[in-house]
PAKETOR-328262 format. One record per residue (C-alpha): x, y, z; residue in three letters. Coordinates in steps of 0.02 Angstrom, whole numbers, plus 32768, in hexadecimal, padded with zeros to 4 digits. Layout:
# PAKETOR-328262
XYZALA...
//
This chain:
# PAKETOR-328262
538099241C41MET531699BE1BE3ASN52D19A541C3ETHR52129A1E1C3BALA523B995E1C85LYS52AB99AE1D11LYS52159A351D2EILE519C99991D39SER520999211D9ETYR522599BD1E1ALEU517499D71E39LEU515699291E51ILE51D5991C1ECEVAL51A399DA1F21ASN50E5997D1F31LEU512798D41F81LEU518799422010PHE50F899B3202DSER507F99242035CYS510698C720A6SER5112995D211FGLN505899752129GLU501F997521E6LYS4FA198E92206LYS4F1498FB228DASN4F03989C2307THR4E71981822EFILE4E0097DF23A0ILE4DB797362371THR4D2D970223F7VAL4CEA964F2402ARG4C629604243DASN4C5D95462459THR4BBE953A24A6LEU4B1B94F32455ASP4AB7959C2469PHE4AC996472433GLN4B2496BC24A7ARG4B0D977F24BDASN4B2D97E22565PHE4BC6979F258DGLU4C7198102598THR4D0898022549VAL4D89984D25A0GLU4E2B9896253CILE4ED698B42591LYS4F1A994C2557LYS4FBD99052541THR4F74986324D7SER4F5199082459LEU4FF699392450LYS4FCD9A03244BVAL4FE99A8E24B5ASP4F329AE024C9ASP4E8F9A8F24C6LEU4E329B2824A8SER4E489B0823FCSER4E2A9A4823DBVAL4D8B9A15239EGLY4D54995F237FILE4D00993122E6LYS4CA5988422B4ASN4CF1984D220EILE4C5B980F21D3LYS4BD8988F21EDTHR4C59991C21EAASN4C219978227ELYS4C6599C1230FLEU4C37997A23A6GLN4C1299C7245AVAL4C9699CB24BCTHR4CD09A0D2576GLN4D7E9A3F25A0LEU4DA99A212669VAL4E2E9A6126BDASP4E4299BD275CASN4ECF9A0F27B8ASP4EA79ABB27C3GLY4F319AFC277FASP4EDC9B6F26F0GLY4F079AF42661SER4E9A9A752611MET4EC899AB2637ASP4E48997025C0GLU4DC399762551VAL4D1599092560LEU4C8998DA24D4PHE4BFC987524C6GLN4C0497F0243BPRO4B65979823FDTHR4BAD96E323C8ILE4B49965C2371ASN4B4995B023CDALA4BED95472395HIS4C4595F52319SER4CA4966E234CGLU4CB3971A2302ALA4D37979F22C8ASN4D5998402313PHE4DEC98B222D1GLU4E3D992D233EVAL4E2799E422DDVAL4E659A8F2309SER4DC59B1322F7ILE4D959BB02345LYS4D399BC823E5LYS4C909C02236FALA4CAA9B6C2311GLU4CA69AFE23AFGLN4BE89AC023B9PRO4B799B05244FGLN4B0D9AAD24D0ALA4AC09AE2256CGLU4AFE9AD0261AASN4AAA9A402656LEU4B2F9A0126DBCYS4B489A832769TYR4B839A7F2801SER4BAD9AEC288AARG4BD99B10294APHE4B479B7529B8VAL4B4F9BDA2A25PRO4ACB9C392A38GLU4A7E9B9F2A75ARG4AF19B832AE2THR4B749B0F2A80ASP4B259A972A08ASP4B849A4D2974TYR4AFE9A2728DFTHR4AFB99D02847TRP4A9A999E27A8GLU4A8C999226FCASN49E9996B2699ASP499798DB26F8ARG49D498D027B5VAL4A0D99502836ALA4A5D994528D8PHE4AC299912967ARG4B1D99672A02VAL4B5D99DC2A89PHE4BEF9A502AEAGLY4C3E9A802B83PRO4BD89AF72BACASN4B2D9A8E2BA7ALA4B9D9A282C16GLN4BD99AAB2C93TYR4B199AEA2C87ARG4AE99A402CC6ALA4B609A102D55GLU4B399AC52D97ASN4A979AC42D9CGLY4A859B492D0BLEU4A049B752C99PRO49F39AFE2BE7GLN4A5E9A822C2EPRO4A8F99DA2BC3THR4B0E99672BFFLEU4B0D98EB2B77SER4B8998A02AE9SER4AFA983F2A9CGLY4AC3987F29E3VAL4A2398D829CEASP49BD98AF293BALA4964995028D8TRP48E1990C2881LEU48C6998827D8LYS486B99532757LYS489499E426CFVAL492A99BB265DLYS496C9A7D2689HIS49D99A99270EPRO496E9AD227B2ILE4A089AE82845ILE49EF9B92283DASN494E9BAD282BASN49299B4128CBTRP49989B8F293CTYR49519C3E2903LYS489E9C032918LYS48D09BC029D6GLU492A9C532A17ILE48F49CE829BDGLU483A9CCE29A5THR47A39C6B2A00ASP47B59BE2299EGLY48159B4529B2SER48729ACC295BTYR481D9A4629CEHIS47779A792959GLU47649A4828BDASP47429AD82830THR475E9A76279FGLY480A9A6527B1GLU481F99CF282EGLY483099CC28E4LEU48CB99A52980ASP484C993229DCASN48CD98A029F4PHE490398952AB6HIS49B4986E2AC8VAL49CD98A52B7EGLY4A5E982A2BCCVAL4A4D97A82B44SER4AB6978D2AA5ARG4A3197DB2A39GLY4A6297952986VAL4B3397862990GLY4B6C97B02A32GLY4BF297322A81ILE4C0596E32B20ALA4C9196612B6BVAL4C5995BE2BAELYS4CB295962C48VAL4C6294EF2C8AASP4BB295092C89SER4BAD95CD2C8DTHR4BB1964E2C06TYR4C1D96DD2C30PHE4BFE97932BDALEU4C65981F2B9ASER4C1998C92BBALYS4C0D99552B40ASN4C8099912ABAPHE4CFB9A0A2B03LYS4D539A362A42LYS4D069A5A2999TRP4D5A9A9828EBARG4CE09A98284CTHR4D429A3E27BFILE4CCA9A622729THR4C2D9A8626EBILE4BE99A6E2643GLY4B7B9A2125B2PRO4BBA997525DDILE4BFE9964268FARG4C0699B9272DTHR4C99997F27B3SER4CCB99B72852PHE4D59997928E6TYR4CFB995F29B0LEU4D75994E2A40GLU4D4599162AF1TYR4D7C991E2B9FGLU4DDA986D2BC8SER4D6E98142C2CTRP4D6F97882CA3ASP4D1F96E02C74ALA4D2396612D0EASN4DFE96982D24GLY4E2096A42C6BLYS4E3F97632C31THR4DE897542BA4ILE4E2297E62B0DLYS4DAC981C2A91GLU4DB5987929D9SER4D5198702954LYS4D2998B3289EILE4C6A98BA286AVAL4C3A98B8279DASN4B8B98B22752LEU4B9098B926A1ASP4B0498E9261DLEU4A6E98662606GLY4AAA97FF26A0ASN4A3B97D1273DASN4ACB979B27B0LEU4B6B980527FCSER4C1397D027E9LYS4C6697CB289BPHE4D2D97C12883SER4D69978E293DTHR4E1197B72985LYS4DF497562A28ILE4E83971A2AA9GLU4E7296A92B53GLY4E0296202B04VAL4DFE95BD2A78ASN4D4495982A5CTHR4CBD962A2A61ILE4BFD96182A67ALA4BA796AF29F2ALA4AE196982A35GLY4A2F96E629ECLEU49B6970A2A8ATHR492096902A94LEU48CC970A2AD8HIS481496DB2B0EGLU484196422AEFLYS47B496162A67ASP482C960929DEGLY487395662981LYS493B954C29A4VAL497894E028EFTHR4A3194C928C8ALA4A90946B2829ASP4B3A943E2885VAL4B73940027CELYS4B4D94A82798ASN4B819510280AGLY4AE0955D2863TRP4A6E958F28F0VAL49BE95D028D2SER494396262936TYR4889964428F6TRP482B96832947GLN478696EC296EPRO479197992966HIS4712981F297CGLY469B981A28FAASN472397B62890SER4797973D28A2GLU48579746288BLEU48E996CC287BGLY499C96F228C9SER4A39968828B9ALA4AF3965828C3ILE4B5C9622281CVAL4C1095FC2818ALA4C7D957E27A4ASP4C9094C927B5LYS4D5394DB2836ASN4CFF955C2894THR4C4E952828B5PHE4C6C949B293FLYS4B9C947E2997THR4B2194C729E7PHE4AB094ED2A67GLU4A0795252AB0LYS4A4895622B5ETYR49A7958E2BC0ASP497B95C22C70ILE491596352CE8GLU498096DA2CD9THR493E97642C79LYS4998975D2BC9ASP4A1696DC2BE7LEU49BF96612B7FSER4A2F965D2AE6ASN4A3E95E12A47ALA4AEA95DC2A4ETYR4B6995A329B7ALA4C0B955D29F0HIS4C929598297FLEU4D649571298DASN4DCD95ED298AVAL4E5F95E62923THR4F0D96562932ASN4EA996B829AATHR4E2496D92920LYS4D7E96A22909VAL4CFF96E0287FVAL4C4A96B62861TYR4B9E97122820TYR4B1C97482883ALA4A6B97A42858GLY49B4978A283FPHE4922979227CCGLY487597E127F3TRP47DE978A27AALYS478498432773VAL4818986F2707ARG47D497E2268AGLY487F977B2663LYS485396FA26E0PHE47B196B42702ASN47CE96172771SER484395C627DDARG4859955A2753LYS489F95E926D6GLU490796372756TRP49669585277DGLU4978959426A3ASN49CE963026A5TYR4A4795EA2735LEU4A6E954926CCASN4A9795B92636THR4B0C96372680PHE4B5C95A226E0SER4B78954A2645LYS4BC595F92602LYS4C2E961E2693ILE4C7F957426A0ASN4C8D957D25DDASN4CC3963125B8PRO4CE3966F24FFPHE4D81964624BFGLU4DED96F72488VAL4E7496DC2420VAL4ED0979023EAILE4F449795234FLYS
//
């Protein structure tokens, strides 16, 4: 073999060897099996699935558009190391999209406002409050319970979930507490951002739980421990734990992780509960002047009611294996009338969604539109995105 042929042969061998050694990036395929376009659904990719040492340099690029997606990193266990990356793709009906996992610098990551926010609020006894671009909620802590049990100012004894009726996209939690505590104003009055005029009391509010024994519902008290897991452009998430409580001789142990994602009206409650095989998640009936409706097949119960000078819908939704039945529980005792979703507990765990839609916001102008939203939401949770990582 002459010299020229030897050189050509070596070049070809080296090129083939180089190509075989070239690192191939991970591809994430997200598939929508439903007959409508889907967005504002969060895809969770575990760090272990990507086989990388550090998620901080990971970017997710839509292969078709060549655009980087807005992402959020989450440290679920609080050990200081990020465990998963979140993003919200838009996927057309009966189609799929491919995303490449690429290495990027921090400055290259697309930026988005942190509309999904939550925090512990010690300045107002000890609420825990959360919100996204559509809705806001709060629950009540041990100091508020102590005040109620000892006749002190600012008492709240309730494990119900309060609804804060915001009508703006931007975060309002800090604004409203500052107005209530540091000024002559009050978050009970609407000055442009919405208001808190939703009464909870000892009711279940929007998604608080109860345990039914015979014909009686038993309730937990305020949360005793909390931990913020994440805030960001896509999700806020936090952990709550409750004192063990009694349900007619049954000792109930309860803790939960609550997620609220961008673009959603319903929070996800992932509850760990010991001592029972079913729980009831409730919606307060307030003045009992609204309408309770339900669709057992699609796994939801709803309460649409007049509220102030507008109307308000609230709902519990769960997947078809969790949602058992529903009940309109109507008694004379103040705040104890609720619409309940009866939910199956599997291996001490139960997942359901709870939230509301306020007519003032313009997205839900009637009960029918609210129920259409619940039916669509049900289809999504019963047919999640199919995610394949290669």
